[in-house]
C-alpha positions as CSV (number, residue, x, y, z in Angstrom):
1,M,-5.0,6.8,-13.6
2,A,-8.8,6.6,-13.7
3,V,-11.7,4.7,-12.3
4,R,-14.3,3.6,-14.8
5,L,-17.7,2.8,-13.2
6,F,-20.4,0.6,-14.6
7,C,-23.3,1.3,-12.2
8,N,-26.0,-0.9,-13.9
9,G,-28.9,1.0,-12.2
10,L,-27.0,1.1,-8.8
11,E,-26.2,4.8,-9.0
12,S,-26.5,5.1,-5.2
13,W,-23.5,2.7,-5.0
14,G,-21.6,4.9,-7.4
15,D,-22.4,8.1,-5.4
16,K,-21.3,6.6,-2.2
17,F,-18.1,5.3,-3.7
18,R,-17.4,8.8,-5.2
19,Q,-18.0,10.4,-1.8
20,E,-15.6,8.1,0.0
21,L,-13.0,8.3,-2.6
22,C,-13.1,12.2,-2.5
23,R,-12.9,12.0,1.3
24,Q,-9.8,9.8,1.3
25,L,-8.1,11.8,-1.5
26,A,-8.7,15.0,0.4
27,T,-7.1,13.4,3.5
28,L,-4.2,12.3,1.4
29,Q,-4.0,15.7,-0.1
30,I,-4.2,14.2,-3.6
31,D,-5.7,16.3,-6.4
32,P,-8.9,14.4,-7.3
33,T,-8.4,15.3,-11.0
34,L,-5.4,13.0,-10.9
35,L,-7.8,10.0,-10.3
36,P,-11.0,10.9,-12.1
37,V,-14.1,8.7,-11.9
38,L,-15.5,8.1,-15.4
39,D,-19.0,7.1,-16.5
40,V,-18.0,6.8,-20.1
41,D,-15.0,5.1,-21.8
42,A,-11.8,7.1,-22.3
43,D,-9.7,6.8,-25.4
44,P,-7.0,6.0,-25.0
45,I,-7.4,4.1,-21.7
46,P,-5.4,5.9,-19.0
47,P,-2.5,3.9,-17.5
48,R,-3.1,2.3,-14.1
49,S,-6.9,2.4,-14.6
50,V,-9.4,0.3,-12.6
51,V,-12.9,-0.8,-13.7
52,L,-15.6,-1.3,-11.1
53,Y,-18.7,-3.2,-12.2
54,F,-21.6,-2.9,-9.7
55,A,-24.2,-5.7,-9.6
56,D,-26.8,-7.3,-7.4
57,N,-29.8,-9.5,-8.2
58,S,-31.7,-6.6,-9.8
59,S,-29.0,-5.2,-12.1
60,K,-28.6,-5.6,-15.8
61,S,-25.8,-4.6,-18.2
62,A,-26.6,-1.6,-20.4
63,A,-26.3,-1.9,-24.2
64,G,-22.6,-1.7,-25.2
65,D,-21.3,-2.6,-21.7
66,L,-20.2,-6.1,-22.6
67,E,-18.2,-4.8,-25.5
68,A,-16.6,-2.1,-23.3
69,L,-15.7,-4.7,-20.7
70,K,-14.2,-6.9,-23.3
71,K,-12.0,-4.0,-24.4
72,Y,-10.8,-3.4,-20.9
73,I,-10.1,-7.1,-20.3
74,E,-8.1,-7.4,-23.5
75,A,-6.1,-4.3,-22.5
76,N,-5.2,-6.0,-19.2
77,V,-7.0,-3.3,-17.2
78,L,-8.0,-4.5,-13.7
79,V,-11.7,-5.2,-13.6
80,I,-13.4,-5.7,-10.2
81,P,-16.9,-6.9,-10.0
82,V,-18.5,-5.3,-6.9
83,L,-21.4,-7.3,-5.5
84,D,-23.7,-6.9,-2.5
85,S,-22.6,-10.5,-1.6
86,T,-20.5,-13.1,-3.4
87,V,-23.2,-15.7,-2.9
88,N,-24.6,-16.7,-6.3
89,A,-22.1,-14.4,-7.9
90,T,-22.3,-16.0,-11.4
91,Q,-26.1,-15.3,-11.4
92,K,-25.5,-11.6,-10.9
93,L,-22.7,-11.1,-13.4
94,P,-22.4,-11.4,-17.2
95,A,-20.5,-14.5,-18.3
96,I,-17.5,-12.4,-19.3
97,L,-16.9,-11.5,-15.7
98,H,-17.3,-15.0,-14.2
99,P,-13.5,-15.7,-14.1
100,F,-12.9,-12.6,-12.0
101,N,-12.9,-12.6,-8.2
102,A,-15.6,-10.3,-6.9
103,F,-15.5,-7.7,-4.1
104,A,-18.3,-8.1,-1.5
105,L,-19.6,-4.7,-0.6
106,G,-21.8,-6.1,2.2
107,A,-23.5,-3.5,4.3
108,G,-21.6,-0.7,2.6
109,N,-17.8,-1.2,3.0
110,Y,-16.9,1.7,0.7
111,K,-13.7,2.4,2.7
112,A,-12.3,-1.0,1.8
113,L,-13.4,-0.6,-1.8
114,V,-11.6,2.7,-2.0
115,D,-8.5,1.1,-0.5
116,E,-8.7,-1.6,-3.2
117,V,-8.8,1.1,-5.9
118,L,-5.9,3.1,-4.3
119,A,-3.8,0.0,-4.0
120,N,-4.1,-0.5,-7.7
121,T,-3.7,3.1,-8.8
122,W,-1.9,5.6,-6.6
123,L,-0.1,3.2,-4.2
124,A,1.2,1.2,-7.2
125,R,1.3,-2.0,-5.1
126,T,-1.5,-4.5,-4.8
127,T,0.1,-6.5,-2.0
128,R,-1.0,-5.3,1.5
129,K,1.9,-6.0,3.9
130,V,1.3,-5.7,7.6
131,F,3.8,-6.6,10.4
132,I,2.2,-7.6,13.7
133,S,4.3,-6.6,16.7
134,Y,3.1,-8.1,20.0
135,K,4.1,-9.6,23.4
136,R,3.4,-13.3,23.3
137,S,2.4,-13.7,26.9
138,D,-0.1,-10.8,26.6
139,S,-1.6,-11.1,23.1
140,S,-0.6,-14.1,21.1
141,G,-4.2,-15.3,20.8
142,V,-5.2,-11.9,19.2
143,A,-2.1,-11.9,17.1
144,H,-2.7,-15.3,15.6
145,A,-6.4,-14.7,15.0
146,L,-5.7,-11.4,13.2
147,R,-3.0,-13.1,11.1
148,D,-5.5,-15.8,10.0
149,L,-8.2,-13.2,9.3
150,L,-6.0,-10.8,7.4
151,T,-4.3,-13.6,5.4
152,G,-7.8,-14.7,4.3
153,R,-8.4,-11.1,3.1
154,N,-5.3,-11.1,0.9
155,F,-2.9,-9.4,3.3
156,D,0.7,-10.5,3.5
157,V,1.1,-10.8,7.2
158,F,4.3,-11.2,9.2
159,L,4.1,-13.0,12.6
160,D,7.4,-13.8,14.2
161,D,6.8,-17.5,15.0
162,A,5.2,-18.2,11.6
163,S,6.9,-16.2,9.0
164,I,10.7,-17.0,9.2
165,Q,12.0,-20.3,7.8
166,P,14.2,-22.5,10.0
167,G,17.9,-21.7,9.7
168,K,17.4,-18.1,8.7
169,N,18.9,-15.2,10.8
170,F,15.9,-14.3,12.8
171,Q,16.6,-10.6,13.4
172,R,17.9,-9.9,9.9
173,E,14.9,-11.5,8.3
174,L,12.5,-9.7,10.7
175,F,13.9,-6.3,9.9
176,W,14.2,-7.1,6.1
177,W,10.5,-7.9,6.2
178,M,9.4,-5.0,8.3
179,N,11.3,-2.5,6.1
180,D,8.9,-3.5,3.3
181,A,5.7,-3.4,5.3
182,D,2.9,-0.9,4.7
183,F,2.6,-0.4,8.4
184,V,3.2,-2.1,11.8
185,L,0.1,-3.3,13.6
186,L,1.2,-2.9,17.3
187,L,-0.8,-4.8,19.8
188,A,-0.5,-2.5,22.8
189,S,-1.5,-5.0,25.5
190,P,-1.0,-4.2,29.2
191,A,2.7,-5.3,29.4
192,F,3.8,-4.8,25.8
193,T,6.5,-2.3,26.8
194,S,8.2,-5.0,29.0
195,S,9.2,-6.9,25.8
196,Q,12.6,-5.9,24.5
197,W,11.7,-7.3,21.1
198,V,8.6,-5.2,20.7
199,L,10.5,-2.1,21.8
200,Q,13.2,-2.9,19.2
201,E,10.6,-3.3,16.5
202,I,9.0,0.0,17.4
203,Q,12.4,1.7,17.4
204,F,13.2,0.2,13.9
205,A,9.8,1.3,12.6
206,S,10.4,4.8,13.8
207,L,13.9,5.1,12.3
208,A,12.7,3.6,9.0
209,T,9.6,6.0,9.0
210,I,7.2,3.0,8.9
211,G,3.7,3.9,10.2
212,L,2.2,2.4,13.3
213,L,-1.4,1.5,14.0
214,A,-1.7,0.7,17.7
215,V,-4.5,-1.5,19.0
216,V,-4.7,-0.3,22.6
217,W,-6.0,-2.6,25.4
218,P,-8.4,-1.0,27.9
219,S,-7.1,0.1,31.2
220,T,-7.1,-2.5,33.9
221,G,-8.1,0.0,36.5
222,T,-4.6,0.6,37.7
223,P,-3.4,4.0,36.6
224,R,-0.3,3.9,34.6
225,P,1.4,6.5,32.3
226,A,0.9,6.0,28.6
227,P,4.1,4.7,26.9
228,D,5.9,7.3,24.8
229,V,5.2,5.4,21.7
230,L,1.4,5.9,22.2
231,Q,1.8,9.5,23.2
232,N,3.7,10.2,19.9
233,L,1.1,8.7,17.6
234,M,-1.6,10.7,15.8
235,Q,-5.3,10.1,16.7
236,D,-5.9,8.1,13.5
237,Q,-3.1,5.7,14.5
238,L,-4.8,4.7,17.8
239,F,-7.5,2.0,17.9
240,P,-8.7,1.8,21.5
241,L,-10.5,-1.2,22.9
242,V,-13.0,-1.5,25.6
243,S,-13.4,-4.4,27.9
244,A,-16.3,-5.8,25.9
245,D,-14.0,-6.0,22.8
246,L,-12.0,-8.9,24.4
247,R,-12.8,-12.5,24.9
248,G,-10.6,-13.9,27.7
249,S,-7.3,-12.4,28.7
250,G,-3.6,-12.9,28.3
251,A,-2.1,-15.2,25.7
252,A,-5.5,-17.0,25.2
253,G,-7.5,-13.8,24.7
254,T,-9.1,-12.9,21.4
255,L,-11.1,-10.0,19.9
256,T,-14.8,-10.2,19.5
257,D,-16.3,-10.3,16.0
258,E,-17.6,-6.8,16.4
259,A,-14.2,-5.4,17.4
260,T,-12.5,-7.2,14.6
261,S,-15.0,-5.8,12.1
262,R,-14.3,-2.3,13.3
263,L,-10.5,-2.9,13.1
264,L,-10.8,-4.1,9.5
265,V,-12.6,-0.8,8.6
266,R,-9.9,1.2,10.3
267,L,-7.1,-0.7,8.5
268,A,-8.8,0.0,5.1
269,E,-9.1,3.7,6.1
270,V,-5.7,4.3,7.5
271,R,-3.4,2.2,5.4
272,A,-3.0,4.6,2.5
273,R,-2.3,7.5,5.0
274,L,0.5,5.6,6.7
275,V,2.1,4.7,3.4
276,Q,1.9,8.3,2.2
277,R,3.5,9.6,5.4
278,R,6.5,7.4,4.8
279,L,6.7,8.6,1.2
280,L,6.5,12.2,2.3
281,S,9.2,11.7,4.9
282,L,11.6,10.3,2.2
283,L,11.2,13.2,-0.2
284,P,13.2,15.7,1.9
285,Y,16.1,13.3,2.2
286,L,16.2,13.0,-1.6
287,R,15.9,16.7,-2.3
288,D,18.6,17.5,0.2
289,N,21.0,15.0,-1.2
290,L,20.4,16.2,-4.8
291,A,20.8,19.8,-3.7
292,R,24.1,19.1,-2.0
293,K,25.4,17.6,-5.2
294,G,24.4,20.6,-7.3
295,Y,21.2,19.1,-8.9
296,T,18.0,21.0,-9.2
297,P,15.0,18.7,-8.5
298,V,11.7,19.4,-10.2
299,P,8.5,17.7,-9.0
300,L,6.2,16.0,-11.6
301,D,2.5,15.3,-11.5
302,R,2.7,12.1,-9.6
303,L,3.7,12.4,-5.9
304,G,7.2,11.1,-5.5
305,D,8.3,11.6,-9.2
306,L,11.1,14.1,-9.8
307,E,13.3,15.2,-12.6
308,F,16.7,16.6,-11.9
309,A,19.7,18.1,-13.7
310,K,22.8,20.2,-12.9
311,P,22.5,23.9,-13.8
312,G,23.3,24.4,-17.4
313,E,22.8,20.8,-18.4
314,S,20.0,19.9,-20.8
315,E,20.0,16.2,-20.0
316,R,17.6,15.4,-17.2
317,S,17.4,12.3,-15.1
318,F,14.3,10.8,-13.4
319,V,13.7,9.5,-9.9
320,R,10.7,7.9,-8.4
321,V,10.4,7.7,-4.6
322,L,8.7,4.6,-3.3
323,P,7.4,4.1,0.3
324,F,8.4,0.4,0.1
325,R,11.0,-1.9,-1.5
326,P,10.5,-2.1,-5.3
327,N,8.9,-5.3,-6.6
328,V,8.3,-6.6,-10.0
329,E,5.1,-4.5,-10.4
330,A,6.9,-1.3,-9.5
331,I,9.8,-2.0,-11.8
332,D,7.4,-2.9,-14.7
333,E,5.4,0.2,-14.0
334,L,8.5,2.4,-14.1
335,R,9.6,1.0,-17.4
336,D,6.1,1.4,-18.9
337,D,5.7,5.0,-17.7
338,L,9.1,6.0,-19.1
339,S,8.5,4.2,-22.4
340,R,5.5,6.5,-23.0
341,L,7.7,9.6,-23.0
342,A,8.7,11.2,-26.2
343,K,12.3,11.2,-24.9
344,P,12.9,8.8,-22.1
345,P,15.6,10.0,-19.6
346,A,19.1,8.7,-19.9
347,K,19.1,7.8,-16.2
348,A,16.2,6.7,-14.0
349,F,16.2,5.6,-10.4
350,L,13.9,4.0,-7.8
351,F,14.6,5.7,-4.5
352,Y,13.4,4.0,-1.3
353,Q,14.5,3.3,2.3
354,E,16.5,0.1,2.8
355,N,17.8,-1.3,6.1
356,D,20.3,-3.7,4.5
357,V,21.8,-2.4,1.2
358,K,24.2,-5.4,1.1
359,D,21.5,-8.0,1.0
360,R,22.0,-10.3,-2.0
361,R,18.3,-10.1,-2.9
362,L,18.8,-6.6,-4.1
363,A,21.0,-7.8,-6.9
364,A,18.0,-9.7,-8.3
365,L,15.8,-6.6,-8.2
366,Q,18.5,-4.6,-10.0
367,W,18.7,-7.3,-12.6
368,L,15.0,-7.0,-13.2
369,L,15.3,-3.2,-13.5
370,A,18.0,-3.4,-16.2
371,P,16.7,-2.7,-19.7
372,V,15.1,-5.4,-21.8
373,R,17.8,-6.8,-24.2
374,G,17.4,-5.6,-27.7
375,S,15.1,-2.6,-26.8
376,E,15.9,1.0,-27.4
377,Q,15.4,1.8,-23.8
378,P,18.2,3.8,-22.1
379,S,20.7,1.7,-20.3
380,T,21.0,3.3,-16.9
381,Y,18.0,2.4,-14.7
382,R,19.0,1.7,-11.2
383,L,17.8,1.1,-7.7
384,L,18.7,3.9,-5.3
385,P,18.4,2.4,-1.8
386,Y,18.7,4.9,1.0
387,D,20.2,3.8,4.4
388,G,21.2,7.3,5.7
389,A,24.5,7.5,3.8
390,P,25.0,10.1,1.1
391,L,23.7,9.2,-2.3
392,L,26.2,8.5,-5.1
393,I,24.1,9.4,-8.1
394,E,27.0,10.9,-10.2
395,D,29.0,7.7,-9.6
396,L,26.5,5.4,-11.1
397,P,27.4,4.2,-14.7
């Protein structure tokens, strides 16, 4: 992993990006050397790299930059133009970057820029998935406005009355979707604890170790004890509102533009932390299961990657722990990473938490994970969904 910067005279942008990246990596307890920021080209290009090209009306490409950009594009490296504003973007960018969607930095939204980089490097999933949990009579206006806003910012958003097709089993689809969310956005409106559905969603999120970010309504003036769910959250999982943050009340109420802007910054800042906490909570389950079966797990450089073997055996297997359900990107990345090894492992697994291991959709994922026909890749690459039952690693073919 690496981030290649093209500053084009905007070194202050580069400095601020580095500072925010270092801050977030420190919070995530990730060694910054695992995600270096480069001002020159690396050869070979590190896997899962991201290129940031900074530009405004005053910037000009340095000699050799266009050839370097062409090399990254041809290698299918993600290239993100970063502009002060996307207005007149083509006038600010070289023609080679015109086809690429730009990131608008605005007044200095470096938290969101770092989140974009982490999504494409360390998190290994570009899709941002958020599940909105809310009580309709209290906060449906806020919920629908946030859904529209986040969808427009490339989030995949679940809202109960808009995300399930007719004829589907409502609760089954709801929990299937939530199990794969980055986090649950809880709208903690005045009466949210009176909704049995919201309480069920909170309970499921807790059991599945899915992070919560609670948007907490201001006190109405009537003293009331804080719900247990709020008392158990960390400070960075609380987003308190004040009365001035709300327009109207009840189902028709919405957030002000200023409150919404603050919330977007918080989402960018906390998303990676909530995802990491889920990953870290899964690692002990895996280690304990492996130890009970006589395996010795050995952590690798990437958080969540382990090798394991039984004492006295030379053949080692590989497992990657994911904080979400594997998708095509994760499966392709696993194949690519293992193909780079001098001796790929005979067995490799994707371990993650799954609420419904009998869902037929998992068979399609397993089919994607199977080796490419005609390749020399080892034949036993499998999903390893965890639903609380003992793992059956030695029973896999």
